[in-house]
ChimeraX commands (.cxc) that place a marker at each C-alpha (Angstrom):
marker #1 position 0.09,-0.04,-0.03 radius 0.5
marker #1 position 1.45,3.53,-1.13 radius 0.5
marker #1 position 1.56,6.18,1.54 radius 0.5
marker #1 position 0.46,9.84,1.18 radius 0.5
marker #1 position 2.61,11.69,3.85 radius 0.5
marker #1 position 0.63,14.62,5.26 radius 0.5
marker #1 position 3.19,17.28,6.50 radius 0.5
marker #1 position 1.31,19.49,8.95 radius 0.5
marker #1 position 3.28,22.56,10.32 radius 0.5
marker #1 position 1.79,23.72,13.75 radius 0.5
marker #1 position 2.29,27.02,15.76 radius 0.5
marker #1 position -0.07,27.66,18.59 radius 0.5
marker #1 position -3.32,25.64,17.34 radius 0.5
marker #1 position -4.39,24.10,20.70 radius 0.5
marker #1 position -8.13,24.17,19.77 radius 0.5
marker #1 position -7.89,22.74,16.00 radius 0.5
marker #1 position -4.95,20.50,16.10 radius 0.5
marker #1 position -6.60,17.26,17.08 radius 0.5
marker #1 position -9.71,17.87,14.96 radius 0.5
marker #1 position -7.50,18.30,11.87 radius 0.5
marker #1 position -5.28,15.23,12.37 radius 0.5
marker #1 position -8.64,13.22,13.06 radius 0.5
marker #1 position -9.97,14.67,9.69 radius 0.5
marker #1 position -6.94,13.82,7.62 radius 0.5
marker #1 position -7.03,10.11,9.22 radius 0.5
marker #1 position -10.59,9.71,8.46 radius 0.5
marker #1 position -10.20,11.22,4.73 radius 0.5
marker #1 position -10.69,8.66,1.84 radius 0.5
marker #1 position -7.63,9.40,-0.24 radius 0.5
marker #1 position -8.34,7.18,-3.23 radius 0.5
marker #1 position -11.22,7.90,-5.64 radius 0.5
marker #1 position -13.41,5.27,-6.84 radius 0.5
marker #1 position -13.20,1.73,-5.59 radius 0.5
marker #1 position -9.49,1.79,-5.10 radius 0.5
marker #1 position -8.18,1.92,-1.55 radius 0.5
marker #1 position -4.54,1.44,-2.25 radius 0.5
marker #1 position -3.36,4.63,-0.20 radius 0.5
marker #1 position -3.02,5.21,3.37 radius 0.5
marker #1 position -2.11,8.53,5.11 radius 0.5
marker #1 position 0.51,9.33,7.43 radius 0.5
marker #1 position 0.62,12.44,9.34 radius 0.5
marker #1 position 3.92,14.30,10.38 radius 0.5
marker #1 position 3.36,17.15,12.65 radius 0.5
marker #1 position 6.05,19.75,13.16 radius 0.5
marker #1 position 5.56,21.95,15.89 radius 0.5
marker #1 position 7.34,25.28,15.41 radius 0.5
marker #1 position 8.05,26.27,18.89 radius 0.5
marker #1 position 4.47,26.69,20.15 radius 0.5
marker #1 position 3.09,27.30,23.81 radius 0.5
marker #1 position 2.65,24.56,26.08 radius 0.5
marker #1 position -0.88,23.85,25.35 radius 0.5
marker #1 position -0.21,23.10,21.61 radius 0.5
marker #1 position 3.16,21.30,22.59 radius 0.5
marker #1 position 1.07,18.94,24.91 radius 0.5
marker #1 position -1.35,18.18,22.11 radius 0.5
marker #1 position 1.30,17.47,19.76 radius 0.5
marker #1 position 3.01,15.21,22.10 radius 0.5
marker #1 position -0.23,13.19,22.75 radius 0.5
marker #1 position -0.73,12.66,19.02 radius 0.5
marker #1 position 2.57,11.34,18.73 radius 0.5
marker #1 position 2.37,9.15,21.76 radius 0.5
marker #1 position -0.85,7.73,20.27 radius 0.5
marker #1 position 0.35,6.91,17.06 radius 0.5
marker #1 position -1.89,9.08,15.23 radius 0.5
marker #1 position 1.08,11.20,13.93 radius 0.5
marker #1 position 4.75,11.39,13.91 radius 0.5
marker #1 position 5.88,14.46,16.23 radius 0.5
marker #1 position 8.92,16.61,15.38 radius 0.5
marker #1 position 9.86,19.56,17.05 radius 0.5
marker #1 position 11.47,22.97,16.37 radius 0.5
marker #1 position 12.89,24.34,19.90 radius 0.5
marker #1 position 12.07,27.94,18.75 radius 0.5
marker #1 position 9.62,29.30,16.15 radius 0.5
marker #1 position 11.26,29.58,12.73 radius 0.5
marker #1 position 8.29,29.96,10.24 radius 0.5
marker #1 position 5.91,27.62,8.21 radius 0.5
marker #1 position 8.55,27.53,5.28 radius 0.5
marker #1 position 11.16,26.21,8.00 radius 0.5
marker #1 position 8.39,23.71,9.50 radius 0.5
marker #1 position 7.41,22.29,6.25 radius 0.5
marker #1 position 10.88,21.70,5.06 radius 0.5
marker #1 position 11.51,19.76,8.21 radius 0.5
marker #1 position 8.51,17.50,7.40 radius 0.5
marker #1 position 9.62,17.05,4.01 radius 0.5
marker #1 position 13.04,15.89,4.82 radius 0.5
marker #1 position 11.60,13.43,7.28 radius 0.5
marker #1 position 9.13,12.05,4.98 radius 0.5
marker #1 position 11.75,11.36,2.34 radius 0.5
marker #1 position 13.83,9.30,4.98 radius 0.5
marker #1 position 10.61,7.02,5.24 radius 0.5
marker #1 position 9.12,7.28,1.61 radius 0.5
marker #1 position 9.34,4.77,-1.41 radius 0.5
marker #1 position 9.42,6.24,-4.90 radius 0.5
marker #1 position 5.60,5.48,-5.52 radius 0.5
marker #1 position 4.48,7.40,-2.27 radius 0.5
marker #1 position 3.43,11.14,-2.12 radius 0.5
marker #1 position 3.72,14.21,0.16 radius 0.5
marker #1 position 1.22,16.63,0.62 radius 0.5
marker #1 position 1.06,19.87,2.73 radius 0.5
marker #1 position -1.94,20.45,5.30 radius 0.5
marker #1 position -2.52,23.19,7.59 radius 0.5
marker #1 position -3.71,22.51,11.24 radius 0.5
marker #1 position -6.18,25.39,11.47 radius 0.5
marker #1 position -9.28,23.78,9.41 radius 0.5
marker #1 position -9.16,26.36,6.54 radius 0.5
marker #1 position -8.54,23.15,4.34 radius 0.5
marker #1 position -10.67,20.05,4.04 radius 0.5
marker #1 position -8.72,16.60,3.63 radius 0.5
marker #1 position -11.86,15.36,1.75 radius 0.5
marker #1 position -9.96,17.31,-1.39 radius 0.5
marker #1 position -6.82,15.01,-1.07 radius 0.5
marker #1 position -8.29,12.49,-3.33 radius 0.5
marker #1 position -8.90,14.98,-5.97 radius 0.5
marker #1 position -5.39,16.33,-5.82 radius 0.5
marker #1 position -3.89,12.85,-5.79 radius 0.5
marker #1 position -5.67,11.72,-8.85 radius 0.5
marker #1 position -3.52,13.22,-11.58 radius 0.5
marker #1 position -0.37,11.68,-9.87 radius 0.5
marker #1 position -2.12,8.32,-9.67 radius 0.5
marker #1 position -2.71,8.64,-13.29 radius 0.5
marker #1 position 0.78,9.45,-14.04 radius 0.5
marker #1 position 0.02,13.00,-15.55 radius 0.5
marker #1 position 1.55,15.12,-12.73 radius 0.5
marker #1 position 4.53,15.52,-10.62 radius 0.5
marker #1 position 3.20,18.40,-8.54 radius 0.5
marker #1 position -0.70,19.23,-7.89 radius 0.5
marker #1 position -1.52,22.43,-6.65 radius 0.5
marker #1 position -4.80,23.21,-5.10 radius 0.5
marker #1 position -7.20,25.74,-6.57 radius 0.5
marker #1 position -9.51,27.78,-4.13 radius 0.5
marker #1 position -11.03,29.77,-6.89 radius 0.5
marker #1 position -12.44,26.92,-8.98 radius 0.5
marker #1 position -15.69,27.98,-7.52 radius 0.5
marker #1 position -16.08,32.01,-7.46 radius 0.5
marker #1 position -16.14,33.58,-4.04 radius 0.5
marker #1 position -18.80,35.20,-2.58 radius 0.5
marker #1 position -18.68,38.37,-0.30 radius 0.5
marker #1 position -16.54,41.46,-0.43 radius 0.5
marker #1 position -13.57,39.94,1.86 radius 0.5
marker #1 position -13.56,36.87,-0.26 radius 0.5
marker #1 position -13.43,38.75,-3.56 radius 0.5
marker #1 position -10.79,41.14,-2.17 radius 0.5
marker #1 position -8.56,38.11,-1.07 radius 0.5
marker #1 position -9.02,36.60,-4.69 radius 0.5
marker #1 position -7.85,39.85,-6.12 radius 0.5
marker #1 position -4.69,39.93,-4.07 radius 0.5
marker #1 position -4.19,36.35,-4.47 radius 0.5
marker #1 position -4.56,36.77,-8.14 radius 0.5
marker #1 position -2.10,39.55,-8.32 radius 0.5
marker #1 position 0.48,37.39,-6.71 radius 0.5
marker #1 position -0.26,34.42,-8.87 radius 0.5
marker #1 position -0.11,36.25,-11.82 radius 0.5
marker #1 position 3.39,38.02,-10.80 radius 0.5
marker #1 position 4.31,34.33,-10.08 radius 0.5
marker #1 position 3.36,33.14,-13.39 radius 0.5
marker #1 position 5.21,35.90,-15.45 radius 0.5
marker #1 position 8.43,35.11,-13.38 radius 0.5
marker #1 position 8.05,31.25,-13.79 radius 0.5
marker #1 position 6.16,30.72,-17.22 radius 0.5
marker #1 position 3.60,28.52,-15.46 radius 0.5
marker #1 position -0.07,29.12,-15.92 radius 0.5
marker #1 position -1.21,28.23,-12.36 radius 0.5
marker #1 position -4.45,29.93,-10.75 radius 0.5
marker #1 position -3.72,29.85,-7.00 radius 0.5
marker #1 position 0.07,29.83,-6.30 radius 0.5
marker #1 position -0.55,30.57,-2.70 radius 0.5
marker #1 position -2.84,27.64,-2.04 radius 0.5
marker #1 position -1.57,25.66,0.92 radius 0.5
marker #1 position -2.65,22.45,-0.69 radius 0.5
marker #1 position 0.42,21.00,-2.63 radius 0.5
marker #1 position 1.10,17.54,-3.41 radius 0.5
marker #1 position 4.18,16.01,-4.82 radius 0.5
marker #1 position 5.44,12.80,-6.14 radius 0.5
marker #1 position 8.58,11.48,-3.92 radius 0.5
marker #1 position 10.85,11.76,-7.04 radius 0.5
marker #1 position 9.46,15.46,-7.40 radius 0.5
marker #1 position 10.24,16.23,-3.90 radius 0.5
marker #1 position 13.83,14.86,-4.14 radius 0.5
marker #1 position 14.38,17.08,-7.08 radius 0.5
marker #1 position 13.31,20.40,-5.36 radius 0.5
marker #1 position 14.01,20.09,-1.68 radius 0.5
marker #1 position 17.72,21.28,-2.25 radius 0.5
marker #1 position 16.19,24.48,-3.72 radius 0.5
marker #1 position 14.17,25.24,-0.79 radius 0.5
marker #1 position 15.34,27.72,1.84 radius 0.5
marker #1 position 12.65,30.08,2.89 radius 0.5
marker #1 position 11.75,30.26,6.46 radius 0.5
marker #1 position 8.21,31.84,6.34 radius 0.5
marker #1 position 5.34,31.92,3.82 radius 0.5
marker #1 position 7.84,32.59,0.96 radius 0.5
marker #1 position 7.93,29.02,0.67 radius 0.5
marker #1 position 4.86,29.03,-1.48 radius 0.5
marker #1 position 6.29,30.94,-4.58 radius 0.5
marker #1 position 9.62,29.15,-4.03 radius 0.5
marker #1 position 8.00,25.70,-4.47 radius 0.5
marker #1 position 6.49,26.71,-7.76 radius 0.5
marker #1 position 9.63,28.40,-9.09 radius 0.5
marker #1 position 11.39,25.40,-8.26 radius 0.5
marker #1 position 9.07,23.14,-10.06 radius 0.5
marker #1 position 9.32,25.35,-13.13 radius 0.5
marker #1 position 12.99,25.43,-13.00 radius 0.5
marker #1 position 13.17,21.86,-13.14 radius 0.5
marker #1 position 10.73,21.27,-15.67 radius 0.5
marker #1 position 8.34,19.45,-13.61 radius 0.5
marker #1 position 4.64,18.74,-14.65 radius 0.5
marker #1 position 2.48,20.84,-12.54 radius 0.5
marker #1 position -1.39,20.31,-12.57 radius 0.5
marker #1 position -4.31,21.85,-10.46 radius 0.5
marker #1 position -7.31,20.55,-8.60 radius 0.5
marker #1 position -10.16,22.20,-6.79 radius 0.5
marker #1 position -9.70,22.98,-3.05 radius 0.5
marker #1 position -12.34,23.93,-0.77 radius 0.5
marker #1 position -11.49,26.92,1.74 radius 0.5
marker #1 position -12.94,28.11,4.94 radius 0.5
marker #1 position -10.86,31.14,5.66 radius 0.5
marker #1 position -10.48,32.45,9.29 radius 0.5
marker #1 position -9.85,35.85,10.63 radius 0.5
marker #1 position -6.80,37.36,12.16 radius 0.5
marker #1 position -8.88,37.40,15.42 radius 0.5
marker #1 position -9.21,33.64,15.03 radius 0.5
marker #1 position -5.40,33.15,14.68 radius 0.5
marker #1 position -4.69,33.58,10.94 radius 0.5
marker #1 position -0.82,34.19,10.94 radius 0.5
marker #1 position 0.18,35.51,7.39 radius 0.5
marker #1 position 0.51,39.23,7.04 radius 0.5
marker #1 position 1.04,41.89,4.63 radius 0.5
marker #1 position 4.70,41.56,4.80 radius 0.5
marker #1 position 4.32,37.98,3.71 radius 0.5
marker #1 position 2.72,39.20,0.52 radius 0.5
marker #1 position 5.44,41.55,-0.08 radius 0.5
marker #1 position 8.03,38.60,0.44 radius 0.5
marker #1 position 6.80,36.91,-2.47 radius 0.5
marker #1 position 8.23,39.44,-4.91 radius 0.5
marker #1 position 11.54,39.14,-3.26 radius 0.5
marker #1 position 11.37,35.33,-3.52 radius 0.5
marker #1 position 10.23,35.44,-7.15 radius 0.5
marker #1 position 13.19,37.97,-8.27 radius 0.5
marker #1 position 15.85,35.71,-6.37 radius 0.5
marker #1 position 14.24,32.56,-7.86 radius 0.5
marker #1 position 14.44,34.01,-11.32 radius 0.5
marker #1 position 18.10,34.90,-10.92 radius 0.5
marker #1 position 18.59,31.05,-9.92 radius 0.5
marker #1 position 16.78,30.09,-13.11 radius 0.5
marker #1 position 18.97,32.34,-15.17 radius 0.5
marker #1 position 22.24,31.07,-13.38 radius 0.5
marker #1 position 20.95,27.37,-14.02 radius 0.5
marker #1 position 20.31,27.90,-17.65 radius 0.5
marker #1 position 23.65,29.84,-18.04 radius 0.5
marker #1 position 25.41,26.71,-16.51 radius 0.5
marker #1 position 23.92,24.34,-18.87 radius 0.5
marker #1 position 24.75,26.29,-21.99 radius 0.5
marker link #1:1,2 radius 0.2
marker link #1:2,3 radius 0.2
marker link #1:3,4 radius 0.2
marker link #1:4,5 radius 0.2
marker link #1:5,6 radius 0.2
marker link #1:6,7 radius 0.2
marker link #1:7,8 radius 0.2
marker link #1:8,9 radius 0.2
marker link #1:9,10 radius 0.2
marker link #1:10,11 radius 0.2
marker link #1:11,12 radius 0.2
marker link #1:12,13 radius 0.2
marker link #1:13,14 radius 0.2
marker link #1:14,15 radius 0.2
marker link #1:15,16 radius 0.2
marker link #1:16,17 radius 0.2
marker link #1:17,18 radius 0.2
marker link #1:18,19 radius 0.2
marker link #1:19,20 radius 0.2
marker link #1:20,21 radius 0.2
marker link #1:21,22 radius 0.2
marker link #1:22,23 radius 0.2
marker link #1:23,24 radius 0.2
marker link #1:24,25 radius 0.2
marker link #1:25,26 radius 0.2
marker link #1:26,27 radius 0.2
marker link #1:27,28 radius 0.2
marker link #1:28,29 radius 0.2
marker link #1:29,30 radius 0.2
marker link #1:30,31 radius 0.2
marker link #1:31,32 radius 0.2
marker link #1:32,33 radius 0.2
marker link #1:33,34 radius 0.2
marker link #1:34,35 radius 0.2
marker link #1:35,36 radius 0.2
marker link #1:36,37 radius 0.2
marker link #1:37,38 radius 0.2
marker link #1:38,39 radius 0.2
marker link #1:39,40 radius 0.2
marker link #1:40,41 radius 0.2
marker link #1:41,42 radius 0.2
marker link #1:42,43 radius 0.2
marker link #1:43,44 radius 0.2
marker link #1:44,45 radius 0.2
marker link #1:45,46 radius 0.2
marker link #1:46,47 radius 0.2
marker link #1:47,48 radius 0.2
marker link #1:48,49 radius 0.2
marker link #1:49,50 radius 0.2
marker link #1:50,51 radius 0.2
marker link #1:51,52 radius 0.2
marker link #1:52,53 radius 0.2
marker link #1:53,54 radius 0.2
marker link #1:54,55 radius 0.2
marker link #1:55,56 radius 0.2
marker link #1:56,57 radius 0.2
marker link #1:57,58 radius 0.2
marker link #1:58,59 radius 0.2
marker link #1:59,60 radius 0.2
marker link #1:60,61 radius 0.2
marker link #1:61,62 radius 0.2
marker link #1:62,63 radius 0.2
marker link #1:63,64 radius 0.2
marker link #1:64,65 radius 0.2
marker link #1:65,66 radius 0.2
marker link #1:66,67 radius 0.2
marker link #1:67,68 radius 0.2
marker link #1:68,69 radius 0.2
marker link #1:69,70 radius 0.2
marker link #1:70,71 radius 0.2
marker link #1:71,72 radius 0.2
marker link #1:72,73 radius 0.2
marker link #1:73,74 radius 0.2
marker link #1:74,75 radius 0.2
marker link #1:75,76 radius 0.2
marker link #1:76,77 radius 0.2
marker link #1:77,78 radius 0.2
marker link #1:78,79 radius 0.2
marker link #1:79,80 radius 0.2
marker link #1:80,81 radius 0.2
marker link #1:81,82 radius 0.2
marker link #1:82,83 radius 0.2
marker link #1:83,84 radius 0.2
marker link #1:84,85 radius 0.2
marker link #1:85,86 radius 0.2
marker link #1:86,87 radius 0.2
marker link #1:87,88 radius 0.2
marker link #1:88,89 radius 0.2
marker link #1:89,90 radius 0.2
marker link #1:90,91 radius 0.2
marker link #1:91,92 radius 0.2
marker link #1:92,93 radius 0.2
marker link #1:93,94 radius 0.2
marker link #1:94,95 radius 0.2
marker link #1:95,96 radius 0.2
marker link #1:96,97 radius 0.2
marker link #1:97,98 radius 0.2
marker link #1:98,99 radius 0.2
marker link #1:99,100 radius 0.2
marker link #1:100,101 radius 0.2
marker link #1:101,102 radius 0.2
marker link #1:102,103 radius 0.2
marker link #1:103,104 radius 0.2
marker link #1:104,105 radius 0.2
marker link #1:105,106 radius 0.2
marker link #1:106,107 radius 0.2
marker link #1:107,108 radius 0.2
marker link #1:108,109 radius 0.2
marker link #1:109,110 radius 0.2
marker link #1:110,111 radius 0.2
marker link #1:111,112 radius 0.2
marker link #1:112,113 radius 0.2
marker link #1:113,114 radius 0.2
marker link #1:114,115 radius 0.2
marker link #1:115,116 radius 0.2
marker link #1:116,117 radius 0.2
marker link #1:117,118 radius 0.2
marker link #1:118,119 radius 0.2
marker link #1:119,120 radius 0.2
marker link #1:120,121 radius 0.2
marker link #1:121,122 radius 0.2
marker link #1:122,123 radius 0.2
marker link #1:123,124 radius 0.2
marker link #1:124,125 radius 0.2
marker link #1:125,126 radius 0.2
marker link #1:126,127 radius 0.2
marker link #1:127,128 radius 0.2
marker link #1:128,129 radius 0.2
marker link #1:129,130 radius 0.2
marker link #1:130,131 radius 0.2
marker link #1:131,132 radius 0.2
marker link #1:132,133 radius 0.2
marker link #1:133,134 radius 0.2
marker link #1:134,135 radius 0.2
marker link #1:135,136 radius 0.2
marker link #1:136,137 radius 0.2
marker link #1:137,138 radius 0.2
marker link #1:138,139 radius 0.2
marker link #1:139,140 radius 0.2
marker link #1:140,141 radius 0.2
marker link #1:141,142 radius 0.2
marker link #1:142,143 radius 0.2
marker link #1:143,144 radius 0.2
marker link #1:144,145 radius 0.2
marker link #1:145,146 radius 0.2
marker link #1:146,147 radius 0.2
marker link #1:147,148 radius 0.2
marker link #1:148,149 radius 0.2
marker link #1:149,150 radius 0.2
marker link #1:150,151 radius 0.2
marker link #1:151,152 radius 0.2
marker link #1:152,153 radius 0.2
marker link #1:153,154 radius 0.2
marker link #1:154,155 radius 0.2
marker link #1:155,156 radius 0.2
marker link #1:156,157 radius 0.2
marker link #1:157,158 radius 0.2
marker link #1:158,159 radius 0.2
marker link #1:159,160 radius 0.2
marker link #1:160,161 radius 0.2
marker link #1:161,162 radius 0.2
marker link #1:162,163 radius 0.2
marker link #1:163,164 radius 0.2
marker link #1:164,165 radius 0.2
marker link #1:165,166 radius 0.2
marker link #1:166,167 radius 0.2
marker link #1:167,168 radius 0.2
marker link #1:168,169 radius 0.2
marker link #1:169,170 radius 0.2
marker link #1:170,171 radius 0.2
marker link #1:171,172 radius 0.2
marker link #1:172,173 radius 0.2
marker link #1:173,174 radius 0.2
marker link #1:174,175 radius 0.2
marker link #1:175,176 radius 0.2
marker link #1:176,177 radius 0.2
marker link #1:177,178 radius 0.2
marker link #1:178,179 radius 0.2
marker link #1:179,180 radius 0.2
marker link #1:180,181 radius 0.2
marker link #1:181,182 radius 0.2
marker link #1:182,183 radius 0.2
marker link #1:183,184 radius 0.2
marker link #1:184,185 radius 0.2
marker link #1:185,186 radius 0.2
marker link #1:186,187 radius 0.2
marker link #1:187,188 radius 0.2
marker link #1:188,189 radius 0.2
marker link #1:189,190 radius 0.2
marker link #1:190,191 radius 0.2
marker link #1:191,192 radius 0.2
marker link #1:192,193 radius 0.2
marker link #1:193,194 radius 0.2
marker link #1:194,195 radius 0.2
marker link #1:195,196 radius 0.2
marker link #1:196,197 radius 0.2
marker link #1:197,198 radius 0.2
marker link #1:198,199 radius 0.2
marker link #1:199,200 radius 0.2
marker link #1:200,201 radius 0.2
marker link #1:201,202 radius 0.2
marker link #1:202,203 radius 0.2
marker link #1:203,204 radius 0.2
marker link #1:204,205 radius 0.2
marker link #1:205,206 radius 0.2
marker link #1:206,207 radius 0.2
marker link #1:207,208 radius 0.2
marker link #1:208,209 radius 0.2
marker link #1:209,210 radius 0.2
marker link #1:210,211 radius 0.2
marker link #1:211,212 radius 0.2
marker link #1:212,213 radius 0.2
marker link #1:213,214 radius 0.2
marker link #1:214,215 radius 0.2
marker link #1:215,216 radius 0.2
marker link #1:216,217 radius 0.2
marker link #1:217,218 radius 0.2
marker link #1:218,219 radius 0.2
marker link #1:219,220 radius 0.2
marker link #1:220,221 radius 0.2
marker link #1:221,222 radius 0.2
marker link #1:222,223 radius 0.2
marker link #1:223,224 radius 0.2
marker link #1:224,225 radius 0.2
marker link #1:225,226 radius 0.2
marker link #1:226,227 radius 0.2
marker link #1:227,228 radius 0.2
marker link #1:228,229 radius 0.2
marker link #1:229,230 radius 0.2
marker link #1:230,231 radius 0.2
marker link #1:231,232 radius 0.2
marker link #1:232,233 radius 0.2
marker link #1:233,234 radius 0.2
marker link #1:234,235 radius 0.2
marker link #1:235,236 radius 0.2
marker link #1:236,237 radius 0.2
marker link #1:237,238 radius 0.2
marker link #1:238,239 radius 0.2
marker link #1:239,240 radius 0.2
marker link #1:240,241 radius 0.2
marker link #1:241,242 radius 0.2
marker link #1:242,243 radius 0.2
marker link #1:243,244 radius 0.2
marker link #1:244,245 radius 0.2
marker link #1:245,246 radius 0.2
marker link #1:246,247 radius 0.2
marker link #1:247,248 radius 0.2
marker link #1:248,249 radius 0.2
marker link #1:249,250 radius 0.2
marker link #1:250,251 radius 0.2
view
């Protein structure tokens, strides 16, 4: 049976973490009658307060997840990279890795849709698309417009044509992850454009699949800030230079 490693960065999520893990474990990963996939949750606590630390330890002790720890907060990108590296020590070439947040904004029921192009041999990386269904309400529309601007900027830099570069749900084949992991060094939310840029630079096949989304407010604990949006442009400029150097070295 193949394994979908679910890399879940955690920072101060005591109220949602256990529910998030339970939903992942209950999710049907394979589509149709096939059931040849299982999930393995990898939690990476990124310097949380004691209440979340206790929840992560409990989930690790129960066997519901593999628990990894950063002594100090480093950022979502750092936590994801720790999870990627650990998954690669356990995975076979026909396994896969997906990123999932611990805050209930994303639904593990969407995993099967993201996995389908990989299972058919059509993709190396599959990105979730929160805008497959048009957003309703002013806040959601504003979010869509800002996200669209960042995604278009990424597309211009990478040459890809994706719809939602910033979506958390990103699924990778194991060979694809081994290809790009050495290119990843972003500590915070800049990891999102960096992953997409690395995929483009290595010529990986990128596909998309719909992703449902239940955004929470800053009052409810949302952590991304305006400076993280600005960081996208720094990352894209730097990644474009990396690509130019790679092309020059191959010439």
